[in-house]
Structure formats: structure tokens, C-alpha cells
N, C-alpha and C positions, 0 to 999 in steps of 0.2 A: 427505569429498568433499560439496561443495554441488551440490545439483540444480538444473537450469535449466528456467526457464519464460519465458513472456510475458504481459504485460497488455495487456488488449485496446483501451486507449484510441485507439492510432492509427487504427484502421480507422472509428472512429465517423462517419457521414454520408457515407463514400465507399466502403467494400468490406465484403462479406459476411463471417459468421463463417465459412462454408465456405470463401472465399478465402484467410483467415487461417489456418485449420486446416490446409489444404494445404501451405501454406509451412512451418509449424512441424512438420508430420509429416514434409517432404522434409528437413527441416533436422535431423530425429530429435530434436526437443526435446519432452519427454513431458508437461510441465504448462503450464496456463493460468491466470490470473488474470482472472477478469471483471469489467471495470471498469464502473463503473456509467454509465448514460445516462438521457436524461430519460424514457423510455417504460418503464424497469424498474419504476417506482413505480406503474404503473397495468396492467401487462401482466398476464394470465391467466396460472395454473400452467401451462397446456398447453404455451405457447410455450417455458418453460423445459425442460419435459420434452423438447420437440423439440430443443432447444439439447443438451441431454445426450446424447441418442441420436445426433445427429450427430456428437460428439466422441467418442463410442465408437465410431462406425463408422470414425473416423480414427485409432483407438488413442491417442487425447489424454484427459488427464484434467483437468476443472475442478477445481481443488483448493483455491481460494480465490476470495472475492468482495471488493472493495474499492473505495471510493468514488474518482471520478474528478474532481469538481467543486468540492468544499468545500460540498456541498448539504445536510450535516447540521449545521449549525454553530449551529441555532436555540436551544441550551441556553445562548449566550453573550451573548445581546442582552437579557436582562431583560425579555422580551417574551412573554405566554401564548400567543399567537397562533404565534409563530414556534417556541416551546419544544413546542407541540402537534404541530406539523408535523415538528420534527426529530425527536421520539419516534415518530410514525406512520411517519416513513421509513425509521427504523432498524429498526423491528420488521418492516417490509416487506423490508428488506435481509437480514434473519436469515431470513426466511422462503424468501426466494428461494435463498438459500445451501443451506437445507435440501432444497428439491427438486433442487437439482443434485448434493446429496450432496458437498458440500466439506468439507474441514476447518476452514477459519477464514473468518471475517467481519469486516471492519474498515473504520476510518475514521481521518481525522484528527479529533480530537475538536472543532474549531471555532476561530472567532475573534472576540476582543473587537473591537468598533469602536476605530479608532485614536482618535476623540474622544471615547471614554468608557471609558478605559483602568482607570478607576476601578472597572469592572465585572468585571475579570478574574477576582478571587478568587471571587467570587459565582458567576460563570459556570463554573468549575472546580468548585466544591461541586456546582452543580446537575448538571454533566455526571457526576461520579462517583456522585451518586444515582441518575442514570437508569441508569447503566450496571450498577450493581448489581441493577437490575431486569432488565435485559436479560441480564444472565449467566445468570439463571434461565430466561427464555427460549430462550436458546441451548442449555442444557442439555436442555430439553425437545424442542427440534429436532434434536438429535443431533449437533451441532457439537462439534468438540474444543477450541475457544478462540475468543475474539474479539481483535482485534489494534488496537493504537493506532500511528500512525506521527508520530514526533518530526519538528517543522517546523523552518524556518530565520527565523522571526520571534518575538520576544517577546509579539507579539499572537496569536500560535497555539501556546499551549502543547500538549504539553510541547517546549520547546526546549533548555534547560539540564538538565546532569545532576541539579541539586536538583528540577526540574520532573517528570523522569522518576521519579526515586525516590518523589516524593510520590505521583504519581497511580497508578504500578504497584506500590507497596508497599501502599496503602489497598485497591485493588481485590484484590490476591492475599491480603492479610488476611482480607479479605470470603470469598473463596473458601476459603481454609482452614478457616474455620467452618461453611461450608456444602459440603463437599467432593463430595457427593452429590445435590448441588441445583443448582449452578451449575458454569459453566466457568471456566477459568482465564483471565487477559488477559495477552495477550505484545505485543511491539514488532512492528511491521513496519519494519525498518529501512531507512535510504536512505543509499547511500554519497554523495549528493551534497549532503546537506543539512547546513549548518553556520550557526553565527551571526555575522554582520556587524552593527557599529552603523552608526548614521546618518551616522559619519566614515569607513566604508568599513574601520575597524578590526576584525580577527578577533578575536572573544570566545572562540569554539569553533570549531576546524577540522571539517570533515566526517570527517575520519578520527577525532579525537579522541571526538566524539559517537557515531559509528559503534562504536568499540572499546567505549566505555562501554554501549552497550546491549546487547552481545552476549549477556550472562548473561539476559536478557529475551526474547531475539529468536526467533520462530518463522517468519518470512519476511522478504525484503528486497526492495528495489528496485533494479536496476542502471541507473543512468543517469549520464552525463557532465556536468561542470560547469566554469564559469571559477573565477577565483582570489576572486571574492567571491559565488560562489553565485546570480549573477544570471540567467545563460542555462543551460538543461540541452539535452543533446543525445545522440546515441548514439556508437558506438565504431568508426566506420569509421576507416580510416588517416588521412584528412584530420582528423576529429574529435579522434581521439587526441591530434595534435600541438598542438591548442589548448585541449584540456581538461587539468585538474588530477588526474583520478583516475587512480590508478595500479593496474589489476586485479592485477597480481602482489601488491602490498603487500597489497590486499585478501584474496586469497587465503591468503597466508602468515599473515596475522592470524587468518583464521577457524580454519586448520589448528592454530595454536598454542594456540587457546582453545576448542577442539573439545568439550572436557569441561566447559564452561560452559555451552555452548548447551541449552536446556532441552527440546528435541524431537529426535526421532529423525530426520525429515527437514527439513532446513532448505532451502527453496527460494527462489532468487533470479529474480526475474522482470524482464525487459528492459522498462522504463517510460519510452517516448520518444513525444513527440507525432508526430515524423516531418516531411516536408517541410509547407508551408503548405496548409491545407485549404480544398478548393473551387476549385482552379485547374487548366486543363487542363494546364498546363505543370510543376505541382508533384505532383499526386495520384499519376501514374504512376510517380513516383520513390520511392514508400514500399515497395514489395517490396524493392528494392535497398537501402534504408536498414534494413529489418528484416533482411535476409539477412546483410549486411556486420557489422551489430553482433552478432547471435547468433552469427556463426562467429568474432568475436573473443572472445566469452565462451567458447565452446566451446574454443577453443584454450587457454586459462589455466586453465578450471576442469573441464575433462572427464579 
């Protein structure tokens, strides 16, 4: 059985953590994945200790920390200033994860500029080199693992099965060499991520890539999408009619492959943006959007 949670992205700039925790507690959703936000990288430790206490008071566990804005992509730009900032940001993210007492901390690796695609392989090499060092830091901070999210573009590795194999195998080969000094690296899967080329041709479907990643998966994101992975949205009755994600198929797939899942607790986090941010007519609709999607997930997975 998969466990359910929610990523905190949709409340950014419009609702408090207390507001969100009340909703997920009422819906009996036990886990939260903290999505990154601008201030996170500068806030003092006391802020996160207070956030952890707030979650504890509402019987919610913050189990994971994961980026929300592609902000740690500086390893791919062949620019020492951007690389330095990305490294500092990742170290801060791991530090925040340790204060919150979570199991996993993760990010999508980054993106090569589309006008500089020849830098992709070099960017992957730099990313992997930094990750090996960050695996030591995560171990020292008490985490269970770091996670990588496969994406939907050849500019944002890993996207293909070959890229997943390359990155995960190299990092976990390193972990096998230093099992008592590093954490393992897993995937944070996403049921809406597939690969469509410039002609809208589906190269790898979202289902294909999700299934391929299961043996490396420690957590995952739940969101709906269209036939070319262009828009993402939730699981209300209306959204289910226009989306291509079949939750029953995902559930059956996970059950059939449960022996391949490398962790004891696999948590799937609802990851939606919700209605348009910053409008008096749309912000009040967020609670309904969250509750409807969570209830759909509970009907399938609980």
C-alpha cells in the first residue's frame, strides 16, 4: 500500500502552513513534503523548529523536503558563480531537512540552456561529482537518502531510461563503496512526466518512465496531465475527465512491483499548483481543489 501526503507548493504566497496542516489533518493525510520557497535559503534554524512543532501539534509528519522552482540547476551552466550558489543552496536544503527530521531531501538535477546543449554531458558530470560529496553531508545530517526527479525534457536530465540508469547507478555505486559514510540516492517519481519531442511525438510515455523508475523510487509526486505533458493539474471530477493519468493503473502497477520498491514506506505527494495565484477570485478556490484531489487519491490508494 502506498502512503499519501501533500507537497506544500500551492500555499506559497497565499496561505499559511497552519491553514494547510488543518486541511490535511482533517482529510487524515499523515505526510507532508516541504516544497522550497525563496526565503528558505536564508531563514534561521528557529523558523524550521517552529514549523516542525506546528506539524507535530497537528499529528502531521514532514517527511521530505524537495525543491519547487528549479533553483538548484547551477551545476549545468558551466559558470563557477552559478555552480557555487547551487552547491550552497543544496547544502542549505539538506540542513533544513535535518532540522525538520525528514527522511529524504531532493531536487531535479537542473537544466542545460537550450542554446548550449553541448554542455549537457559536462553538466551531468559536475552534478554527479557534487552529489557524491552531498551524499556524505546528508549522512552526517541523519537523512535516509537524497532523491532525484526524472523530468520531461532532454534539457533536464534524467529523462530517458538511459539517463536514469547512468545517474542512479553511478551514485549508488559510490554509496556501495562508502555505505557507512554516505546515504543512498533514490528517485522521486512523477506520474505526469513523460517525453514528447519537438513534433509532439511521444518518445516515452509517463507510464513507461514511471514504471521504469520503480526499482529506484523512494517517493513520488501525484499530479494529472494532458496527452503531451504540457499542463498539469489535479484530480477533481472535472480534471479527471481531461487528464490522461489513470490512478487505478498506477495503483495496480505499484502493487505488482511492490517487491522491487527499495524502501519500506513509499509516500506519494499530491503536487499541484492549484488555481491562479494572487487573485481574489481564484485564491479562495484552493481549499476545494486540494480536498477534491486528496479525496480522489484516498479512494484509490487507501
